[in-house]
VOKOL-764954 format. One line per field, with one value per residue (C-alpha): residue number from 0; x, y negated, z negated. Coordinates in steps of 0.001 Angstrom, whole numbers. Each point is the difference from the previous one (the first is absolute). Layout:
REM VOKOL-764954
nr	c(NUM  ...)
u	c(X  ...)
v	c(Y  ...)
w	c(Z  ...)
REM end
This chain:
REM VOKOL-764954
nr	c(0  1  2  3  4  5  6  7  8  9  10  11  12  13  14  15  16  17  18  19  20  21  22  23  24  25  26  27  28  29  30  31  32  33  34  35  36  37  38  39  40  41  42  43  44  45  46  47  48  49  50  51  52)
u	c(44391  -3242  -1758  -2280  -1897  1031  -1507  1632  -2015  1140  3648  79  -1670  2918  2492  -1206  63  3396  2860  3296  1373  -2486  -857  -3311  -291  1273  -2852  -2730  1099  46  -3729  -1226  1681  -1745  -3458  471  567  -3096  -2052  1140  -633  -3537  -949  -1  2838  -150  1179  1160  2386  1488  584  2098  2413)
v	c(-9652  -1657  -740  -2865  -2073  -3422  -3423  -3194  -1412  3113  -382  -3569  979  2635  -2485  -2253  2941  1718  -736  -1054  2964  2301  3259  977  2978  -2342  -2490  2856  1443  -3628  -641  3534  -567  -3398  1506  2774  -2658  -1763  2953  925  -3553  97  3639  1051  2406  2876  3183  -428  -2740  1929  3072  -2264  -1146)
w	c(-14909  187  3598  -284  2707  -1166  1429  121  -3088  -1860  937  -1232  -3304  -306  689  -2817  -2403  927  -2129  1652  1711  -1441  2161  1243  -2343  -2976  1012  48  -3282  -1617  1337  -1115  -3651  11  913  -2649  -2382  896  225  -3720  -1325  1389  -902  3562  58  2751  90  3674  -900  -2749  2360  2265  -2529)
REM end
């Protein structure tokens, strides 16, 4: 489980990103995967991101 300090702005942004009935863990995994794809596309892949997968 991930513990985050979430502001109202962050919560609103997450609501926009969340698919219908998607869990917090699924949303976080999807965001990390999108970040990994972005980093690969732009040549900025980071060892720490790969270690989390």
